DRENNUSE-352446 format. One record per residue (C-alpha): x negated, y negated, z negated; chain; residue number from 1. Coordinates in Angstrom, 1 decimal, padded with zeros to 4 digits, m for minus. Last residue first. Example, Ala and Ser with C-alpha at 12.3 -4.5 7.8 and 13.67 -1.06 7.14 Angstrom:
residues 2
px: m013.7	py: 001.1	pz: m007.1	unit: A	pos: 2
px: m012.3	py: 004.5	pz: m007.8	unit: A	pos: 1
//
This chain:
residues 130
px: m005.8	py: 015.2	pz: 014.1	unit: A	pos: 130
px: m002.5	py: 014.5	pz: 015.9	unit: A	pos: 129
px: m002.8	py: 010.8	pz: 015.9	unit: A	pos: 128
px: m006.3	py: 009.4	pz: 015.8	unit: A	pos: 127
px: m007.6	py: 008.4	pz: 012.4	unit: A	pos: 126
px: m007.6	py: 004.7	pz: 011.6	unit: A	pos: 125
px: m010.4	py: 002.5	pz: 012.9	unit: A	pos: 124
px: m013.7	py: 002.4	pz: 011.1	unit: A	pos: 123
px: m015.6	py: 000.9	pz: 008.2	unit: A	pos: 122
px: m014.2	py: m002.6	pz: 008.2	unit: A	pos: 121
px: m015.9	py: m004.5	pz: 005.4	unit: A	pos: 120
px: m013.8	py: m005.4	pz: 002.4	unit: A	pos: 119
px: m013.5	py: m008.8	pz: 000.7	unit: A	pos: 118
px: m010.0	py: m010.0	pz: 001.5	unit: A	pos: 117
px: m008.6	py: m006.6	pz: 002.2	unit: A	pos: 116
px: m010.2	py: m005.1	pz: m000.9	unit: A	pos: 115
px: m007.9	py: m007.2	pz: m003.0	unit: A	pos: 114
px: m009.9	py: m009.2	pz: m005.5	unit: A	pos: 113
px: m011.2	py: m007.3	pz: m008.6	unit: A	pos: 112
px: m009.8	py: m008.7	pz: m011.9	unit: A	pos: 111
px: m008.9	py: m011.8	pz: m013.7	unit: A	pos: 110
px: m005.7	py: m011.5	pz: m015.7	unit: A	pos: 109
px: m002.5	py: m012.2	pz: m013.7	unit: A	pos: 108
px: m001.0	py: m015.7	pz: m014.1	unit: A	pos: 107
px: 001.6	py: m016.5	pz: m016.7	unit: A	pos: 106
px: m000.7	py: m019.1	pz: m018.1	unit: A	pos: 105
px: m000.8	py: m018.3	pz: m021.8	unit: A	pos: 104
px: 000.3	py: m014.6	pz: m022.0	unit: A	pos: 103
px: m001.8	py: m013.7	pz: m019.1	unit: A	pos: 102
px: 000.2	py: m011.5	pz: m016.7	unit: A	pos: 101
px: m000.4	py: m007.7	pz: m016.8	unit: A	pos: 100
px: m003.2	py: m006.2	pz: m014.7	unit: A	pos: 99
px: m005.1	py: m004.7	pz: m017.7	unit: A	pos: 98
px: m005.5	py: m001.3	pz: m015.9	unit: A	pos: 97
px: m003.6	py: 000.5	pz: m018.7	unit: A	pos: 96
px: m001.1	py: m002.3	pz: m018.8	unit: A	pos: 95
px: m000.4	py: m002.1	pz: m015.0	unit: A	pos: 94
px: m000.2	py: 001.7	pz: m015.1	unit: A	pos: 93
px: 002.3	py: 001.6	pz: m017.9	unit: A	pos: 92
px: 004.4	py: m000.9	pz: m016.0	unit: A	pos: 91
px: 004.3	py: 001.2	pz: m012.8	unit: A	pos: 90
px: 005.2	py: 004.4	pz: m014.8	unit: A	pos: 89
px: 008.1	py: 002.4	pz: m016.4	unit: A	pos: 88
px: 009.4	py: 001.5	pz: m012.9	unit: A	pos: 87
px: 009.3	py: 005.2	pz: m012.1	unit: A	pos: 86
px: 006.6	py: 007.0	pz: m010.2	unit: A	pos: 85
px: 005.6	py: 008.3	pz: m006.8	unit: A	pos: 84
px: 002.0	py: 008.2	pz: m005.7	unit: A	pos: 83
px: m000.1	py: 006.5	pz: m003.1	unit: A	pos: 82
px: m003.8	py: 006.4	pz: m002.6	unit: A	pos: 81
px: m004.1	py: 009.6	pz: m000.6	unit: A	pos: 80
px: m001.3	py: 008.3	pz: 001.7	unit: A	pos: 79
px: m003.6	py: 005.4	pz: 002.7	unit: A	pos: 78
px: m001.2	py: 002.5	pz: 003.2	unit: A	pos: 77
px: m003.2	py: m000.2	pz: 001.4	unit: A	pos: 76
px: m001.8	py: m003.8	pz: 001.6	unit: A	pos: 75
px: m000.9	py: m003.8	pz: m002.1	unit: A	pos: 74
px: m004.3	py: m002.7	pz: m003.2	unit: A	pos: 73
px: m004.0	py: m001.3	pz: m006.7	unit: A	pos: 72
px: m006.2	py: 001.7	pz: m005.6	unit: A	pos: 71
px: m003.9	py: 004.3	pz: m007.3	unit: A	pos: 70
px: m001.0	py: 002.6	pz: m005.6	unit: A	pos: 69
px: 002.7	py: 003.1	pz: m006.4	unit: A	pos: 68
px: 005.7	py: 004.2	pz: m004.4	unit: A	pos: 67
px: 008.8	py: 003.7	pz: m006.5	unit: A	pos: 66
px: 011.3	py: 006.3	pz: m007.8	unit: A	pos: 65
px: 015.0	py: 006.3	pz: m008.7	unit: A	pos: 64
px: 016.2	py: 006.5	pz: m005.1	unit: A	pos: 63
px: 014.0	py: 009.5	pz: m004.3	unit: A	pos: 62
px: 011.5	py: 008.7	pz: m001.5	unit: A	pos: 61
px: 011.9	py: 010.7	pz: 001.7	unit: A	pos: 60
px: 009.1	py: 012.6	pz: 003.4	unit: A	pos: 59
px: 005.4	py: 013.1	pz: 002.6	unit: A	pos: 58
px: 003.3	py: 011.6	pz: 005.4	unit: A	pos: 57
px: 005.7	py: 009.4	pz: 007.3	unit: A	pos: 56
px: 007.8	py: 008.6	pz: 004.3	unit: A	pos: 55
px: 004.8	py: 007.7	pz: 002.2	unit: A	pos: 54
px: 003.5	py: 005.5	pz: 004.9	unit: A	pos: 53
px: 006.8	py: 003.7	pz: 005.3	unit: A	pos: 52
px: 006.7	py: 003.0	pz: 001.5	unit: A	pos: 51
px: 003.2	py: 001.6	pz: 001.8	unit: A	pos: 50
px: 004.4	py: m000.5	pz: 004.8	unit: A	pos: 49
px: 007.2	py: m002.2	pz: 002.9	unit: A	pos: 48
px: 010.5	py: m001.9	pz: 004.8	unit: A	pos: 47
px: 012.3	py: m004.0	pz: 007.4	unit: A	pos: 46
px: 015.6	py: m002.7	pz: 008.6	unit: A	pos: 45
px: 017.3	py: m001.1	pz: 011.6	unit: A	pos: 44
px: 017.5	py: 002.3	pz: 009.8	unit: A	pos: 43
px: 015.7	py: 004.4	pz: 012.4	unit: A	pos: 42
px: 013.8	py: 001.4	pz: 013.8	unit: A	pos: 41
px: 012.0	py: 000.8	pz: 010.5	unit: A	pos: 40
px: 010.5	py: m002.6	pz: 010.9	unit: A	pos: 39
px: 007.2	py: m003.1	pz: 009.1	unit: A	pos: 38
px: 006.0	py: m004.8	pz: 005.9	unit: A	pos: 37
px: 002.6	py: m005.0	pz: 004.3	unit: A	pos: 36
px: 002.6	py: m005.9	pz: 000.6	unit: A	pos: 35
px: 001.0	py: m009.2	pz: m000.3	unit: A	pos: 34
px: 003.7	py: m010.6	pz: m002.6	unit: A	pos: 33
px: 005.1	py: m012.8	pz: 000.1	unit: A	pos: 32
px: 005.6	py: m009.7	pz: 002.3	unit: A	pos: 31
px: 002.9	py: m009.3	pz: 005.0	unit: A	pos: 30
px: 003.3	py: m008.7	pz: 008.7	unit: A	pos: 29
px: 000.7	py: m006.5	pz: 010.3	unit: A	pos: 28
px: m002.9	py: m005.8	pz: 009.0	unit: A	pos: 27
px: m002.1	py: m002.7	pz: 007.0	unit: A	pos: 26
px: m005.3	py: m001.8	pz: 005.1	unit: A	pos: 25
px: m006.2	py: 001.9	pz: 004.9	unit: A	pos: 24
px: m008.2	py: 002.0	pz: 001.8	unit: A	pos: 23
px: m011.3	py: 004.2	pz: 001.7	unit: A	pos: 22
px: m011.7	py: 007.5	pz: m000.2	unit: A	pos: 21
px: m013.7	py: 007.7	pz: m003.4	unit: A	pos: 20
px: m011.7	py: 004.9	pz: m005.0	unit: A	pos: 19
px: m012.3	py: 001.2	pz: m005.4	unit: A	pos: 18
px: m012.1	py: 000.5	pz: m001.6	unit: A	pos: 17
px: m014.2	py: 000.5	pz: 001.5	unit: A	pos: 16
px: m012.2	py: m000.5	pz: 004.5	unit: A	pos: 15
px: m010.1	py: 001.2	pz: 007.1	unit: A	pos: 14
px: m008.2	py: m000.9	pz: 009.5	unit: A	pos: 13
px: m004.5	py: m000.5	pz: 010.2	unit: A	pos: 12
px: m002.0	py: m002.1	pz: 012.6	unit: A	pos: 11
px: m001.9	py: 000.6	pz: 015.3	unit: A	pos: 10
px: m001.7	py: 003.1	pz: 012.4	unit: A	pos: 9
px: 001.6	py: 001.8	pz: 011.2	unit: A	pos: 8
px: 003.1	py: 001.6	pz: 014.7	unit: A	pos: 7
px: 002.0	py: 005.1	pz: 015.6	unit: A	pos: 6
px: 003.5	py: 006.4	pz: 012.3	unit: A	pos: 5
px: 006.8	py: 004.6	pz: 012.8	unit: A	pos: 4
px: 007.0	py: 006.2	pz: 016.2	unit: A	pos: 3
px: 006.6	py: 004.3	pz: 019.5	unit: A	pos: 2
px: 009.4	py: 003.7	pz: 021.9	unit: A	pos: 1
//
């Protein structure tokens, strides 16, 4: 049986993103809100791919914290782009980056499209063990 890390990386492409380092886009199953999702065999449940990436690279996630994206790309699982924060941190980040819903339409304000839909594949994910 393959590890969670192996399964994450097997369904990942690396694309240019908004930060200095590329986004690692999870190409497997997607949640209805655009987050990647993967089955966690250890807990017999499906989890969001960015949360799985955090657990693989950094360990457990405290119950009161969320895994947030510096790159604002929901499909990104690059551990360098992830950070832990509270729900309030996430809301503050949304407002600071002007990503909150438009008061008239309820739709998000116009902004950059997700890298996944526009990005060019730069390379495959790094080899395991490197």
